[in-house]
N, C-alpha and C positions, 0 to 999 in steps of 0.2 A: 290418571295420574297428572297432576298439574305441574306447571313449570317450576313453581316454588319447591314442591316436593322433590322433583327430579334434581334440582340444583342442590338441595340439602343432602340427598343421597350421594351425589357425585363428589362432595367435599370429603377430604380425608378425615378419618375418625380422630386421630391423635394429632393435635396441632401443638408443636413445641412453643413454649413461651420464650420471651426475650432473654431470660437468664440462661436458658439452655443454649440458645443460639450464640450468645456471647461466650459462654464457656467453651463451646465447640470451636468457635473461630479463634480463640486466643491460645488454646492448648493443643499440643500435638497429641496423637493417639496414645503414645506411651505416658505422656504427662497426665492425660485425662484418666487413664487407668490407675496410675499411682495416686491421683487426687481422690479417686473413689475408694481406695483401700485404706484401712486404718493404719496409723503409724505405729511402729513397734515402741514398746515402753522405753523411756529414757532412763538413765541412771538415777535421776532425781525422783522418778515416779515409783521406784521399787523400794519397799520397806526393808531396811537392813535386818530387822529381826526376823522377818519372814524368810529372807535369804539364808540366814544362819540356821533357822529351824529346818529348812528343806535340805541344806547341806548336811546337817547332822543326821537327818533321817536317811539320806542316801548313803552316808558313810556307814551307819549302823546296818543297813540292809546289805551292803557289800561285805562287811565283816561277818555277818551271819552266813552269807553264802560261802565265803571262804572257809569258815569253820565246818560247814556241811561237807564241802569238797575234801577238806583234810581228814574228816572222819571217814568218808567213803574210801579214801586212799588207804587209811589205816586198816580198815576192814579187809580190803582187797589184798593187802600185804600180809594179813594174818596178825596184825598188831592190835587186835580188838580187846586184849586184856587191859590195855591202858585207858580204855574208854569207860565211861559210866554206862549203866544199864540202858537208860533212855537214849543216850547218844548212839550207843552201839545198835540198839533196836532200830532207830530211825535210819542209820547208815545202812543196815542190812536191807531194810525195805527199799531204799533208793537204789542200792546195788542190784537187788532182785528185779526191780522195774526196768533197769537199763539193759539187762541181758536179753 
């Protein structure tokens, strides 16, 4: 093994470039971490139509869940005559699963 080869093997494999050195010297560890993480979306970045659609979808899902729970309560109280066939059947299935 020659001296040139020994010197090459002794050198570190990853040599940081100047940009990395400057970044590490100017930023504290927490600043460097936050600089590497993507920023959360700003109010201007969000499409109002998408927000409205998502809000309506969530409200509809919550209303469906409330209706299911009220149907289950009606079944358990013996008030199943006020429910339609399908609603009563679904509520009975849910009530049977929870026992």
